[in-house]
C-alpha positions in Angstrom: 96.7 102.6 73.9 95.6 101.9 77.1 92.2 102.9 76.4 91.4 100.5 73.9 92.6 97.6 76.3 90.5 95.5 79.0 91.3 96.6 82.1 94.6 95.1 83.6 92.9 93.0 86.4 95.2 92.9 90.0 94.3 91.3 93.6 93.7 92.8 96.0 93.2 92.3 100.1 89.0 92.6 100.4 89.3 94.2 103.6 91.3 97.8 100.9 87.7 97.9 98.8 86.1 98.4 102.3 84.4 94.7 102.5 84.2 93.4 106.6 86.4 91.1 106.9 88.6 91.8 109.4 89.0 89.6 112.6 87.3 92.7 114.2 84.0 92.2 111.6 85.3 95.8 109.8 87.3 97.0 106.8 90.6 99.3 105.5 88.8 100.9 103.0 91.7 102.7 100.8 90.2 105.3 98.7 93.5 105.1 96.3 92.4 101.6 95.6 88.8 101.8 95.3 88.8 104.9 93.7 91.3 106.1 92.3 92.5 103.2 90.5 88.9 100.8 90.4 89.0 103.7 87.7 91.8 101.5 85.4 91.5 98.5 87.2 89.7 95.1 87.6 89.8 93.7 91.8 89.4 90.5 92.3 89.3 90.6 96.5 90.9 88.3 98.2 91.1 87.4 102.1 93.3 84.6 103.1 92.0 84.4 106.8 88.3 84.4 105.3 89.4 82.3 102.9 90.9 79.4 105.5 87.3 79.6 107.0 87.5 82.1 109.7 84.7 83.4 110.7 84.2 87.2 111.2 84.5 88.6 113.7 87.5 86.6 115.3 90.2 86.1 117.1 92.9 88.0 115.6 96.2 86.1 114.4 99.7 86.5 115.2 103.2 86.0 114.1 105.6 84.3 116.1 108.4 82.1 116.3 111.9 83.0 113.4 111.6 85.7 110.5 112.6 83.1 107.8 109.8 80.2 109.1 107.0 82.2 111.4 103.9 80.8 112.7 100.8 82.4 113.1 98.9 81.4 116.2 95.5 82.5 117.4 96.0 85.8 120.0 93.6 84.1 122.2 94.3 80.8 121.7 97.7 79.8 121.8 97.3 76.5 119.7 95.0 77.9 116.8 98.0 77.5 114.9 97.0 78.5 111.0 100.0 78.3 109.0 100.2 75.8 106.7 96.5 77.0 106.2 97.2 80.2 105.3 100.2 78.7 103.4 98.0 76.3 101.2 95.1 78.8 100.3 98.6 81.4 99.1 99.0 77.7 96.8 96.0 77.8 95.7 95.4 81.0 94.9 98.3 82.0 93.0 97.9 79.2 90.5 94.3 80.3 90.4 95.0 83.8 89.8 96.8 83.6 86.6 95.6 86.4 84.6 96.4 88.6 87.1 99.2 91.5 86.6 99.8 92.4 90.2 98.9 91.5 94.1 98.1 94.6 96.4 98.3 93.4 99.5 96.7 94.4 103.3 100.0 96.3 105.4 100.6 95.1 108.7 98.5 92.0 108.6 99.8 88.6 109.6 98.4 87.0 106.8 98.9 89.8 103.9 101.4 91.8 104.8 104.8 92.2 102.6 107.0 93.3 105.1 107.6 94.4 109.0 104.7 92.6 109.9 104.5 92.4 113.6 106.9 89.0 114.6 106.8 87.8 118.4 109.2 86.2 120.5 108.6 84.1 123.6 109.4 87.3 126.0 105.7 88.7 124.3 107.9 91.6 122.8 108.1 91.9 118.6 111.2 90.6 117.3 113.9 93.9 115.6 112.7 93.7 111.6 109.4 91.9 112.1 108.4 89.4 108.8 105.7 88.4 105.8 102.6 87.4 106.6 102.3 83.8 105.9 99.4 84.2 102.7 101.7 87.5 100.8 105.6 85.7 101.7 104.3 82.0 100.0 102.0 83.4 97.2 105.7 85.9 96.7 107.7 83.7 96.4 105.5 81.2 93.5 105.1 84.4 92.0 108.5 85.6 91.7 107.4 88.0 88.9 104.1 89.1 89.5 103.7 92.9 90.5 103.0 93.1 94.5 102.8 95.9 96.6 101.3 97.2 99.7 98.5 100.1 100.5 100.4 101.9 102.3 103.7 101.7 100.0 101.6 103.2 97.2 100.6 106.4 98.7 104.3 107.3 97.9 104.6 108.9 95.2 107.2 107.1 93.2 106.6 103.7 94.5 102.7 103.8 93.3 104.2 104.8 89.8 106.9 101.8 89.6 104.1 99.6 91.0 101.1 100.3 87.8 104.4 100.4 85.7 105.1 97.3 86.1 101.3 95.7 86.0 100.8 97.8 83.0 104.2 96.0 81.6 103.3 92.4 83.8 99.4 93.1 81.3 101.0 93.4 78.2 103.5 90.7 78.2 100.3 88.2 79.0 99.1 88.9 75.8 101.8 88.7 74.2 102.2 85.6 75.2 98.6 84.9 74.5 99.1 85.5 70.8 101.5 83.5 70.2 105.3 84.0 71.1 108.0 84.6 68.6 112.0 85.7 68.8 110.0 88.8 66.6 107.7 89.6 69.3 110.2 89.6 72.0 112.1 91.9 70.3 110.2 94.1 69.8 108.8 93.9 73.0 111.9 94.9 74.1 112.4 97.4 72.2 109.3 99.3 73.1 110.3 98.8 76.3 114.0 100.3 76.1 113.8 103.5 77.7 111.7 102.5 80.4 114.4 100.0 81.3 116.8 102.7 80.7 115.5 105.2 83.8 114.6 102.3 86.1 118.0 99.8 86.1 120.4 101.6 83.0 122.8 97.8 83.8 119.9 95.8 83.2 119.8 97.9 80.1 122.7 97.0 79.1 122.8 93.0 80.8 119.4 92.4 79.0 121.0 93.9 75.1 123.6 91.7 75.0 121.3 89.1 75.9 118.8 89.4 73.8 121.0 89.4 71.3 121.8 85.2 70.9 118.2 85.1 71.2 118.1 83.2 67.6 120.4 80.3 69.7 118.0 79.3 72.3 115.1 77.6 72.8 111.9 80.9 72.7 110.2 79.6 75.7 112.7 79.2 77.9 114.6 81.7 76.8 111.7 84.3 76.9 110.4 83.3 80.2 113.9 84.1 81.7 114.0 87.3 79.5 110.5 88.6 80.7 112.0 87.6 84.9 114.7 89.7 84.2 112.9 92.4 83.5 111.1 92.4 86.1 112.8 92.5 88.4 115.4 95.0 86.9 111.4 97.3 86.8 111.6 97.1 90.7 114.3 99.6 90.7 112.6 103.2 90.9 113.9 105.3 88.9 116.0 108.1 89.9 115.8 112.4 88.7 119.0 111.6 87.0 118.0 108.4 85.1 114.8 109.6 84.3 117.0 112.5 83.2 119.2 110.8 80.8 116.7 109.5 78.9 114.8 112.6 78.2 118.3 113.5 77.1 118.1 110.7 75.0 115.0 111.5 73.4 115.8 115.1 72.9 118.4 113.4 70.4 115.7 112.7 68.4 114.6 116.5 68.0 118.1 118.3 67.0 117.7 118.6 63.3 114.2 119.6 63.7 113.7 122.4 66.6 114.5 125.6 66.2 116.9 126.8 68.5 114.5 129.1 70.8 113.0 125.1 71.7 115.9 123.3 71.7 116.8 125.9 74.3 114.0 125.7 76.0 114.1 121.9 75.9 117.6 121.4 77.5 116.0 124.1 80.3 113.0 122.1 81.1 115.2 119.1 81.4 117.4 120.4 83.5 115.2 121.9 85.7 113.5 118.5 85.8 116.6 116.7 87.4 116.9 120.1 89.7 114.1 119.7 91.3 112.6 122.4 90.3 109.9 120.8 88.7 107.7 117.5 88.5 108.7 114.9 85.2 105.4 115.7 83.5 106.6 118.7 82.4 109.7 118.5 80.1 108.0 115.6 79.2 104.8 117.0 78.1 106.7 119.3 75.9 108.4 116.0 73.9 105.8 114.7 73.4 104.0 117.7 72.0 107.4 117.8 69.6 107.0 114.8 69.1 103.7 115.5 68.2 104.8 118.4 65.3 108.0 115.7 64.5 107.0 111.7 64.4 109.4 109.3 64.9 107.9 105.7 64.6 110.8 104.5 66.7 109.8 107.1 69.8 106.5 106.7 68.6 105.7 102.9 69.9 108.5 103.5 73.4 106.2 102.9 76.9 108.0 105.4 78.8 106.5 108.0 76.9 102.4 106.6 78.2 103.5 103.5 80.6 100.1 104.3 82.3 96.5 105.9 81.5 97.3 109.4 81.1 94.5 110.3 83.6 97.0 108.8 86.7 99.1 111.4 86.5 101.2 109.5 88.6 104.1 111.4 86.9 102.8 114.7 88.4 104.3 113.7 91.4 107.4 112.8 90.5 
């Protein structure tokens, strides 16, 4: 279904696309972003430091003070304090970028880093644990449901697959909202993401199911916003081999009366081999999808779990 849809929009730190906007006049191009992901997403480049009027090249800034409320100051001229300007820029972008489905940030940046950015104490040494960049912290606080990830963490195949799964879920919800919210639409959306939710967060799977049972008793707009927020938080948890295997077994259950004894044995064996780490997720999943092409099931056919993102991204080959 992804091939016929517009490319989801992702905001991204401009330096990751090769733009020469860093303090030293250079860039930090990520080929994963600029080549692999660019084929599937429409990127909206953002550089907070240039956005607030700092030149290129420029003196670097760094975080100082308390981890809960750090300040961004110049490394040469300490009187240069761009904290408020970066926060204001984040507020502006959080409002203007209302059609994005995610944000990729530059790691370790005092403006864009999601976490563990160096935070300097009065003695000149970094504090343990660091802090979030000023722009990133404010933007994420204002858009808590939006999928956000750092470029470095995207090199981890599990985190990369999780992030992009959330991006496509967010994009699908945006389309639902643009088409006009209805109780039926929310229930259909949830039905489509049930097995993905079960893989990521079995507890939330139960809780959201109970929440949706009372949808008729609530104001739709408020209910839908709360439901989607809880869903996106639940999907942030990465699925384990055990939870994936559980979903594969659920899907296999729809085929038990359609397959031969040999086909059943082969399918169960591949699911178990995946659980044990012998084969990647794509192997048993490909076999199940083959069986469902031969023995279609309408409920299974609508499940996002079977293909939550474009197949060409090959995200499940390393899971």
